[in-house]
PyMOL commands that place a pseudoatom at each C-alpha (Angstrom):
pseudoatom trace, name=CA, resn=MET, resi=1, chain=A, elem=C, hetatm=0, pos=[0.131, 0.031, 0.042]
pseudoatom trace, name=CA, resn=MET, resi=2, chain=A, elem=C, hetatm=0, pos=[2.926, 2.370, 1.067]
pseudoatom trace, name=CA, resn=MET, resi=3, chain=A, elem=C, hetatm=0, pos=[4.715, 1.276, -2.242]
pseudoatom trace, name=CA, resn=ASN, resi=4, chain=A, elem=C, hetatm=0, pos=[1.633, 2.544, -4.635]
pseudoatom trace, name=CA, resn=TYR, resi=5, chain=A, elem=C, hetatm=0, pos=[1.605, 5.860, -2.657]
pseudoatom trace, name=CA, resn=LEU, resi=6, chain=A, elem=C, hetatm=0, pos=[5.450, 6.083, -3.204]
pseudoatom trace, name=CA, resn=VAL, resi=7, chain=A, elem=C, hetatm=0, pos=[4.842, 5.243, -6.747]
pseudoatom trace, name=CA, resn=LEU, resi=8, chain=A, elem=C, hetatm=0, pos=[2.246, 7.896, -7.331]
pseudoatom trace, name=CA, resn=PHE, resi=9, chain=A, elem=C, hetatm=0, pos=[4.431, 10.610, -5.023]
pseudoatom trace, name=CA, resn=ILE, resi=10, chain=A, elem=C, hetatm=0, pos=[7.225, 10.142, -7.601]
pseudoatom trace, name=CA, resn=LEU, resi=11, chain=A, elem=C, hetatm=0, pos=[5.037, 10.291, -10.825]
pseudoatom trace, name=CA, resn=THR, resi=12, chain=A, elem=C, hetatm=0, pos=[3.950, 13.418, -9.159]
pseudoatom trace, name=CA, resn=LEU, resi=13, chain=A, elem=C, hetatm=0, pos=[7.062, 14.813, -8.699]
pseudoatom trace, name=CA, resn=SER, resi=14, chain=A, elem=C, hetatm=0, pos=[8.376, 13.824, -11.878]
pseudoatom trace, name=CA, resn=SER, resi=15, chain=A, elem=C, hetatm=0, pos=[5.296, 15.338, -13.424]
pseudoatom trace, name=CA, resn=ILE, resi=16, chain=A, elem=C, hetatm=0, pos=[6.229, 18.646, -11.710]
pseudoatom trace, name=CA, resn=LEU, resi=17, chain=A, elem=C, hetatm=0, pos=[9.593, 18.664, -13.127]
pseudoatom trace, name=CA, resn=ILE, resi=18, chain=A, elem=C, hetatm=0, pos=[8.570, 18.171, -16.351]
pseudoatom trace, name=CA, resn=ARG, resi=19, chain=A, elem=C, hetatm=0, pos=[6.128, 21.050, -16.041]
pseudoatom trace, name=CA, resn=VAL, resi=20, chain=A, elem=C, hetatm=0, pos=[8.890, 23.384, -14.584]
pseudoatom trace, name=CA, resn=ILE, resi=21, chain=A, elem=C, hetatm=0, pos=[11.253, 22.586, -17.662]
pseudoatom trace, name=CA, resn=LEU, resi=22, chain=A, elem=C, hetatm=0, pos=[8.135, 23.370, -19.829]
pseudoatom trace, name=CA, resn=VAL, resi=23, chain=A, elem=C, hetatm=0, pos=[7.377, 26.652, -18.429]
pseudoatom trace, name=CA, resn=ASN, resi=24, chain=A, elem=C, hetatm=0, pos=[10.928, 27.866, -18.650]
pseudoatom trace, name=CA, resn=SER, resi=25, chain=A, elem=C, hetatm=0, pos=[11.427, 26.734, -21.999]
pseudoatom trace, name=CA, resn=LYS, resi=26, chain=A, elem=C, hetatm=0, pos=[11.072, 28.942, -24.950]
pseudoatom trace, name=CA, resn=THR, resi=27, chain=A, elem=C, hetatm=0, pos=[8.421, 27.183, -26.547]
pseudoatom trace, name=CA, resn=PHE, resi=28, chain=A, elem=C, hetatm=0, pos=[5.885, 27.610, -23.593]
pseudoatom trace, name=CA, resn=SER, resi=29, chain=A, elem=C, hetatm=0, pos=[6.888, 31.503, -23.443]
pseudoatom trace, name=CA, resn=LYS, resi=30, chain=A, elem=C, hetatm=0, pos=[3.800, 32.491, -25.471]
pseudoatom trace, name=CA, resn=ASN, resi=31, chain=A, elem=C, hetatm=0, pos=[1.689, 30.248, -23.121]
pseudoatom trace, name=CA, resn=MET, resi=32, chain=A, elem=C, hetatm=0, pos=[3.483, 31.110, -20.163]
pseudoatom trace, name=CA, resn=ALA, resi=33, chain=A, elem=C, hetatm=0, pos=[0.347, 31.412, -18.024]
pseudoatom trace, name=CA, resn=VAL, resi=34, chain=A, elem=C, hetatm=0, pos=[-0.801, 27.943, -18.944]
pseudoatom trace, name=CA, resn=GLY, resi=35, chain=A, elem=C, hetatm=0, pos=[2.354, 26.520, -17.922]
pseudoatom trace, name=CA, resn=ARG, resi=36, chain=A, elem=C, hetatm=0, pos=[2.229, 28.323, -14.337]
pseudoatom trace, name=CA, resn=LEU, resi=37, chain=A, elem=C, hetatm=0, pos=[-1.354, 26.879, -13.947]
pseudoatom trace, name=CA, resn=LEU, resi=38, chain=A, elem=C, hetatm=0, pos=[-0.100, 23.600, -14.760]
pseudoatom trace, name=CA, resn=TYR, resi=39, chain=A, elem=C, hetatm=0, pos=[2.479, 23.997, -12.142]
pseudoatom trace, name=CA, resn=LEU, resi=40, chain=A, elem=C, hetatm=0, pos=[0.462, 25.639, -9.391]
pseudoatom trace, name=CA, resn=VAL, resi=41, chain=A, elem=C, hetatm=0, pos=[-1.754, 22.158, -9.927]
pseudoatom trace, name=CA, resn=ASP, resi=42, chain=A, elem=C, hetatm=0, pos=[0.907, 20.028, -9.582]
pseudoatom trace, name=CA, resn=ILE, resi=43, chain=A, elem=C, hetatm=0, pos=[1.741, 21.555, -6.064]
pseudoatom trace, name=CA, resn=LEU, resi=44, chain=A, elem=C, hetatm=0, pos=[-1.605, 21.487, -5.209]
pseudoatom trace, name=CA, resn=PHE, resi=45, chain=A, elem=C, hetatm=0, pos=[-1.745, 17.889, -6.082]
pseudoatom trace, name=CA, resn=VAL, resi=46, chain=A, elem=C, hetatm=0, pos=[1.197, 16.943, -4.111]
pseudoatom trace, name=CA, resn=ALA, resi=47, chain=A, elem=C, hetatm=0, pos=[0.237, 18.981, -1.120]
pseudoatom trace, name=CA, resn=THR, resi=48, chain=A, elem=C, hetatm=0, pos=[-2.913, 16.829, -1.293]
pseudoatom trace, name=CA, resn=ILE, resi=49, chain=A, elem=C, hetatm=0, pos=[-1.066, 13.560, -1.392]
pseudoatom trace, name=CA, resn=ILE, resi=50, chain=A, elem=C, hetatm=0, pos=[1.556, 14.749, 1.493]
pseudoatom trace, name=CA, resn=PHE, resi=51, chain=A, elem=C, hetatm=0, pos=[-1.319, 15.701, 3.766]
pseudoatom trace, name=CA, resn=LYS, resi=52, chain=A, elem=C, hetatm=0, pos=[-3.995, 12.904, 3.757]
pseudoatom trace, name=CA, resn=PRO, resi=53, chain=A, elem=C, hetatm=0, pos=[-3.658, 9.908, 5.521]
pseudoatom trace, name=CA, resn=PRO, resi=54, chain=A, elem=C, hetatm=0, pos=[-2.300, 6.812, 3.196]
pseudoatom trace, name=CA, resn=ASN, resi=55, chain=A, elem=C, hetatm=0, pos=[-5.163, 4.678, 2.996]
pseudoatom trace, name=CA, resn=TYR, resi=56, chain=A, elem=C, hetatm=0, pos=[-6.445, 2.604, -0.220]
pseudoatom trace, name=CA, resn=ALA, resi=57, chain=A, elem=C, hetatm=0, pos=[-9.222, 5.332, -0.946]
pseudoatom trace, name=CA, resn=THR, resi=58, chain=A, elem=C, hetatm=0, pos=[-6.989, 8.117, -1.130]
pseudoatom trace, name=CA, resn=VAL, resi=59, chain=A, elem=C, hetatm=0, pos=[-4.740, 6.100, -3.272]
pseudoatom trace, name=CA, resn=VAL, resi=60, chain=A, elem=C, hetatm=0, pos=[-7.718, 5.276, -6.018]
pseudoatom trace, name=CA, resn=ILE, resi=61, chain=A, elem=C, hetatm=0, pos=[-8.710, 8.653, -5.694]
pseudoatom trace, name=CA, resn=ASP, resi=62, chain=A, elem=C, hetatm=0, pos=[-5.252, 10.280, -6.296]
pseudoatom trace, name=CA, resn=PHE, resi=63, chain=A, elem=C, hetatm=0, pos=[-4.948, 7.785, -9.221]
pseudoatom trace, name=CA, resn=LEU, resi=64, chain=A, elem=C, hetatm=0, pos=[-7.924, 8.871, -10.753]
pseudoatom trace, name=CA, resn=LEU, resi=65, chain=A, elem=C, hetatm=0, pos=[-7.239, 12.568, -10.149]
pseudoatom trace, name=CA, resn=LEU, resi=66, chain=A, elem=C, hetatm=0, pos=[-3.607, 11.886, -11.589]
pseudoatom trace, name=CA, resn=GLY, resi=67, chain=A, elem=C, hetatm=0, pos=[-5.488, 10.578, -14.990]
pseudoatom trace, name=CA, resn=LEU, resi=68, chain=A, elem=C, hetatm=0, pos=[-8.072, 13.377, -14.910]
pseudoatom trace, name=CA, resn=TYR, resi=69, chain=A, elem=C, hetatm=0, pos=[-5.160, 15.405, -14.390]
pseudoatom trace, name=CA, resn=SER, resi=70, chain=A, elem=C, hetatm=0, pos=[-3.406, 14.105, -17.399]
pseudoatom trace, name=CA, resn=SER, resi=71, chain=A, elem=C, hetatm=0, pos=[-5.935, 14.154, -19.505]
pseudoatom trace, name=CA, resn=ILE, resi=72, chain=A, elem=C, hetatm=0, pos=[-6.594, 17.994, -18.893]
pseudoatom trace, name=CA, resn=THR, resi=73, chain=A, elem=C, hetatm=0, pos=[-3.004, 18.184, -19.549]
pseudoatom trace, name=CA, resn=PHE, resi=74, chain=A, elem=C, hetatm=0, pos=[-3.347, 16.622, -22.906]
pseudoatom trace, name=CA, resn=LYS, resi=75, chain=A, elem=C, hetatm=0, pos=[-6.165, 18.867, -23.493]
pseudoatom trace, name=CA, resn=MET, resi=76, chain=A, elem=C, hetatm=0, pos=[-4.451, 21.654, -22.557]
pseudoatom trace, name=CA, resn=LYS, resi=77, chain=A, elem=C, hetatm=0, pos=[-1.421, 20.999, -24.698]
pseudoatom trace, name=CA, resn=GLU, resi=78, chain=A, elem=C, hetatm=0, pos=[-3.656, 20.182, -27.585]
pseudoatom trace, name=CA, resn=PHE, resi=79, chain=A, elem=C, hetatm=0, pos=[-5.145, 24.088, -27.258]
pseudoatom trace, name=CA, resn=SER, resi=80, chain=A, elem=C, hetatm=0, pos=[-2.247, 25.436, -26.671]
pseudoatom trace, name=CA, resn=GLN, resi=81, chain=A, elem=C, hetatm=0, pos=[-0.928, 24.177, -30.203]
pseudoatom trace, name=CA, resn=LYS, resi=82, chain=A, elem=C, hetatm=0, pos=[-4.305, 25.030, -31.698]
pseudoatom trace, name=CA, resn=ILE, resi=83, chain=A, elem=C, hetatm=0, pos=[-3.593, 28.803, -30.455]
pseudoatom trace, name=CA, resn=ARG, resi=84, chain=A, elem=C, hetatm=0, pos=[-0.245, 28.592, -31.637]
pseudoatom trace, name=CA, resn=ASN, resi=85, chain=A, elem=C, hetatm=0, pos=[-1.499, 27.260, -34.999]
pseudoatom trace, name=CA, resn=LEU, resi=86, chain=A, elem=C, hetatm=0, pos=[-4.262, 30.016, -35.252]
pseudoatom trace, name=CA, resn=VAL, resi=87, chain=A, elem=C, hetatm=0, pos=[-1.749, 32.657, -34.445]
pseudoatom trace, name=CA, resn=SER, resi=88, chain=A, elem=C, hetatm=0, pos=[0.805, 32.043, -36.915]
pseudoatom trace, name=CA, resn=GLU, resi=89, chain=A, elem=C, hetatm=0, pos=[-2.289, 31.649, -39.443]
pseudoatom trace, name=CA, resn=LEU, resi=90, chain=A, elem=C, hetatm=0, pos=[-3.671, 35.245, -38.307]
pseudoatom trace, name=CA, resn=GLU, resi=91, chain=A, elem=C, hetatm=0, pos=[0.148, 36.426, -38.616]
pseudoatom trace, name=CA, resn=SER, resi=92, chain=A, elem=C, hetatm=0, pos=[0.398, 35.288, -42.302]
pseudoatom trace, name=CA, resn=LYS, resi=93, chain=A, elem=C, hetatm=0, pos=[-2.946, 36.648, -42.915]
pseudoatom trace, name=CA, resn=ALA, resi=94, chain=A, elem=C, hetatm=0, pos=[-1.945, 39.995, -41.587]
pseudoatom trace, name=CA, resn=ARG, resi=95, chain=A, elem=C, hetatm=0, pos=[0.995, 39.703, -44.082]
pseudoatom trace, name=CA, resn=GLU, resi=96, chain=A, elem=C, hetatm=0, pos=[-1.098, 38.733, -46.789]
pseudoatom trace, name=CA, resn=ILE, resi=97, chain=A, elem=C, hetatm=0, pos=[-3.392, 41.996, -46.426]
pseudoatom trace, name=CA, resn=ARG, resi=98, chain=A, elem=C, hetatm=0, pos=[-0.260, 44.103, -45.776]
pseudoatom trace, name=CA, resn=SER, resi=99, chain=A, elem=C, hetatm=0, pos=[0.942, 42.910, -49.026]
pseudoatom trace, name=CA, resn=ALA, resi=100, chain=A, elem=C, hetatm=0, pos=[-2.532, 43.458, -50.644]
pseudoatom trace, name=CA, resn=GLU, resi=101, chain=A, elem=C, hetatm=0, pos=[-2.402, 46.966, -49.232]
pseudoatom trace, name=CA, resn=ALA, resi=102, chain=A, elem=C, hetatm=0, pos=[0.639, 47.680, -50.635]
pseudoatom trace, name=CA, resn=LYS, resi=103, chain=A, elem=C, hetatm=0, pos=[-0.436, 46.385, -54.085]
pseudoatom trace, name=CA, resn=THR, resi=104, chain=A, elem=C, hetatm=0, pos=[-3.338, 48.610, -53.675]
pseudoatom trace, name=CA, resn=ILE, resi=105, chain=A, elem=C, hetatm=0, pos=[-1.660, 51.834, -52.949]
pseudoatom trace, name=CA, resn=SER, resi=106, chain=A, elem=C, hetatm=0, pos=[0.611, 50.812, -56.327]
pseudoatom trace, name=CA, resn=VAL, resi=107, chain=A, elem=C, hetatm=0, pos=[-2.681, 50.406, -58.518]
pseudoatom trace, name=CA, resn=ARG, resi=108, chain=A, elem=C, hetatm=0, pos=[-3.941, 53.423, -56.790]
pseudoatom trace, name=CA, resn=LYS, resi=109, chain=A, elem=C, hetatm=0, pos=[-0.751, 55.488, -57.748]
pseudoatom trace, name=CA, resn=GLN, resi=110, chain=A, elem=C, hetatm=0, pos=[-0.723, 54.196, -61.190]
pseudoatom trace, name=CA, resn=PHE, resi=111, chain=A, elem=C, hetatm=0, pos=[-4.306, 54.855, -61.780]
pseudoatom trace, name=CA, resn=GLU, resi=112, chain=A, elem=C, hetatm=0, pos=[-3.590, 58.425, -60.606]
pseudoatom trace, name=CA, resn=GLU, resi=113, chain=A, elem=C, hetatm=0, pos=[-0.856, 58.835, -62.932]
pseudoatom trace, name=CA, resn=LEU, resi=114, chain=A, elem=C, hetatm=0, pos=[-2.983, 57.726, -65.932]
pseudoatom trace, name=CA, resn=VAL, resi=115, chain=A, elem=C, hetatm=0, pos=[-5.714, 59.895, -64.677]
pseudoatom trace, name=CA, resn=LEU, resi=116, chain=A, elem=C, hetatm=0, pos=[-3.276, 62.436, -65.058]
pseudoatom trace, name=CA, resn=GLU, resi=117, chain=A, elem=C, hetatm=0, pos=[-2.104, 61.367, -68.488]
pseudoatom trace, name=CA, resn=ARG, resi=118, chain=A, elem=C, hetatm=0, pos=[-5.562, 61.232, -69.824]
pseudoatom trace, name=CA, resn=ASP, resi=119, chain=A, elem=C, hetatm=0, pos=[-6.187, 64.751, -68.582]
pseudoatom trace, name=CA, resn=ARG, resi=120, chain=A, elem=C, hetatm=0, pos=[-3.166, 66.088, -70.265]
pseudoatom trace, name=CA, resn=LEU, resi=121, chain=A, elem=C, hetatm=0, pos=[-4.028, 64.324, -73.343]
pseudoatom trace, name=CA, resn=LEU, resi=122, chain=A, elem=C, hetatm=0, pos=[-7.504, 65.696, -73.407]
pseudoatom trace, name=CA, resn=GLU, resi=123, chain=A, elem=C, hetatm=0, pos=[-5.957, 69.228, -72.661]
pseudoatom trace, name=CA, resn=SER, resi=124, chain=A, elem=C, hetatm=0, pos=[-3.466, 69.092, -75.573]
pseudoatom trace, name=CA, resn=SER, resi=125, chain=A, elem=C, hetatm=0, pos=[-6.133, 67.263, -77.779]
pseudoatom trace, name=CA, resn=GLY, resi=126, chain=A, elem=C, hetatm=0, pos=[-8.686, 69.919, -76.897]
pseudoatom trace, name=CA, resn=THR, resi=127, chain=A, elem=C, hetatm=0, pos=[-6.032, 72.399, -77.356]
pseudoatom trace, name=CA, resn=ARG, resi=128, chain=A, elem=C, hetatm=0, pos=[-5.516, 70.749, -81.020]
pseudoatom trace, name=CA, resn=LEU, resi=129, chain=A, elem=C, hetatm=0, pos=[-8.909, 70.658, -81.433]
pseudoatom trace, name=CA, resn=LYS, resi=130, chain=A, elem=C, hetatm=0, pos=[-9.188, 74.368, -80.780]
pseudoatom trace, name=CA, resn=GLU, resi=131, chain=A, elem=C, hetatm=0, pos=[-6.579, 74.895, -83.072]
pseudoatom trace, name=CA, resn=LEU, resi=132, chain=A, elem=C, hetatm=0, pos=[-7.726, 72.831, -85.902]
pseudoatom trace, name=CA, resn=ILE, resi=133, chain=A, elem=C, hetatm=0, pos=[-11.298, 74.691, -85.625]
pseudoatom trace, name=CA, resn=SER, resi=134, chain=A, elem=C, hetatm=0, pos=[-9.599, 78.116, -85.514]
pseudoatom trace, name=CA, resn=GLU, resi=135, chain=A, elem=C, hetatm=0, pos=[-7.780, 76.604, -88.571]
pseudoatom trace, name=CA, resn=LEU, resi=136, chain=A, elem=C, hetatm=0, pos=[-10.754, 75.725, -90.392]
pseudoatom trace, name=CA, resn=GLY, resi=137, chain=A, elem=C, hetatm=0, pos=[-12.459, 78.550, -89.669]
pseudoatom trace, name=CA, resn=THR, resi=138, chain=A, elem=C, hetatm=0, pos=[-9.756, 80.387, -91.182]
pseudoatom trace, name=CA, resn=LYS, resi=139, chain=A, elem=C, hetatm=0, pos=[-9.493, 78.477, -94.814]
pseudoatom trace, name=CA, resn=THR, resi=140, chain=A, elem=C, hetatm=0, pos=[-13.294, 78.913, -94.745]
pseudoatom trace, name=CA, resn=ARG, resi=141, chain=A, elem=C, hetatm=0, pos=[-13.279, 82.734, -94.638]
pseudoatom trace, name=CA, resn=ASP, resi=142, chain=A, elem=C, hetatm=0, pos=[-10.321, 82.102, -97.244]
pseudoatom trace, name=CA, resn=ILE, resi=143, chain=A, elem=C, hetatm=0, pos=[-12.527, 79.940, -99.515]
pseudoatom trace, name=CA, resn=ASN, resi=144, chain=A, elem=C, hetatm=0, pos=[-15.667, 82.455, -99.212]
pseudoatom trace, name=CA, resn=VAL, resi=145, chain=A, elem=C, hetatm=0, pos=[-13.331, 85.116, -100.148]
pseudoatom trace, name=CA, resn=ALA, resi=146, chain=A, elem=C, hetatm=0, pos=[-12.027, 83.127, -103.171]
pseudoatom trace, name=CA, resn=GLU, resi=147, chain=A, elem=C, hetatm=0, pos=[-15.314, 82.350, -104.469]
pseudoatom trace, name=CA, resn=ALA, resi=148, chain=A, elem=C, hetatm=0, pos=[-16.450, 85.852, -104.033]
pseudoatom trace, name=CA, resn=ASN, resi=149, chain=A, elem=C, hetatm=0, pos=[-13.307, 86.909, -105.803]
pseudoatom trace, name=CA, resn=ALA, resi=150, chain=A, elem=C, hetatm=0, pos=[-13.846, 84.117, -108.431]
pseudoatom trace, name=CA, resn=THR, resi=151, chain=A, elem=C, hetatm=0, pos=[-17.583, 85.170, -109.124]
pseudoatom trace, name=CA, resn=THR, resi=152, chain=A, elem=C, hetatm=0, pos=[-16.315, 88.688, -109.159]
pseudoatom trace, name=CA, resn=LEU, resi=153, chain=A, elem=C, hetatm=0, pos=[-14.152, 88.193, -111.909]
pseudoatom trace, name=CA, resn=LYS, resi=154, chain=A, elem=C, hetatm=0, pos=[-16.207, 86.151, -113.665]
pseudoatom trace, name=CA, resn=LYS, resi=155, chain=A, elem=C, hetatm=0, pos=[-18.770, 88.858, -113.970]
pseudoatom trace, name=CA, resn=GLN, resi=156, chain=A, elem=C, hetatm=0, pos=[-16.204, 91.095, -115.064]
pseudoatom trace, name=CA, resn=LEU, resi=157, chain=A, elem=C, hetatm=0, pos=[-14.836, 88.649, -117.548]
pseudoatom trace, name=CA, resn=GLU, resi=158, chain=A, elem=C, hetatm=0, pos=[-18.681, 88.273, -118.695]
pseudoatom trace, name=CA, resn=LYS, resi=159, chain=A, elem=C, hetatm=0, pos=[-18.804, 92.230, -119.273]
pseudoatom trace, name=CA, resn=LEU, resi=160, chain=A, elem=C, hetatm=0, pos=[-15.357, 92.048, -120.947]
pseudoatom trace, name=CA, resn=HIS, resi=161, chain=A, elem=C, hetatm=0, pos=[-16.699, 89.621, -123.389]
pseudoatom trace, name=CA, resn=LEU, resi=162, chain=A, elem=C, hetatm=0, pos=[-19.747, 91.565, -123.836]
pseudoatom trace, name=CA, resn=GLU, resi=163, chain=A, elem=C, hetatm=0, pos=[-17.805, 94.566, -124.657]
pseudoatom trace, name=CA, resn=TYR, resi=164, chain=A, elem=C, hetatm=0, pos=[-15.417, 92.581, -126.597]
pseudoatom trace, name=CA, resn=ASP, resi=165, chain=A, elem=C, hetatm=0, pos=[-18.415, 91.104, -128.702]
pseudoatom trace, name=CA, resn=VAL, resi=166, chain=A, elem=C, hetatm=0, pos=[-19.853, 95.029, -129.190]
pseudoatom trace, name=CA, resn=LEU, resi=167, chain=A, elem=C, hetatm=0, pos=[-16.472, 96.098, -130.342]
pseudoatom trace, name=CA, resn=LEU, resi=168, chain=A, elem=C, hetatm=0, pos=[-16.306, 93.295, -132.945]
pseudoatom trace, name=CA, resn=GLU, resi=169, chain=A, elem=C, hetatm=0, pos=[-19.945, 94.094, -134.077]
pseudoatom trace, name=CA, resn=ARG, resi=170, chain=A, elem=C, hetatm=0, pos=[-18.900, 97.826, -134.552]
pseudoatom trace, name=CA, resn=ALA, resi=171, chain=A, elem=C, hetatm=0, pos=[-15.576, 96.972, -136.380]
pseudoatom trace, name=CA, resn=GLY, resi=172, chain=A, elem=C, hetatm=0, pos=[-17.589, 94.775, -138.565]
pseudoatom trace, name=CA, resn=VAL, resi=173, chain=A, elem=C, hetatm=0, pos=[-15.704, 91.867, -137.984]
for i in range(1, 173): cmd.bond("trace and resi %d" % i, "trace and resi %d" % (i + 1))
show_as sticks, trace
zoom trace
């Protein structure tokens, strides 16, 4: 009976030693509160074993508590691993978001440059269009003036033909 109690005590002490190592290791640095909680539970477990009178019922209860404690420890380890995985996934998503934001800023700058280029082209094409419209107006006026001159010259030519015909008739030709 005393031997079972001694084995339980040795197992608990080794469990405490393992928890102390885990609490002080770098892998447990993110979950220091969990490690300290495990360490405190171990100390309480050992204290209950030391201060209880050793009988068969207590040893059975202690073994049941040890089993429960081990399953809780396993679940806590599992949850801490899930938390670490989620944290790393969150960090990778944050990096992706920062990358997407950087790309968005880059695309926005390119868009602004294209808008400025478009405005510059519209302005220059508008200026060119105004020049062409002005040139068209000038050429239209020149054509109208030339047509008017041509009409005037035609009339003068007709008058000259009539005068020539009249002179030829008078000359008797």
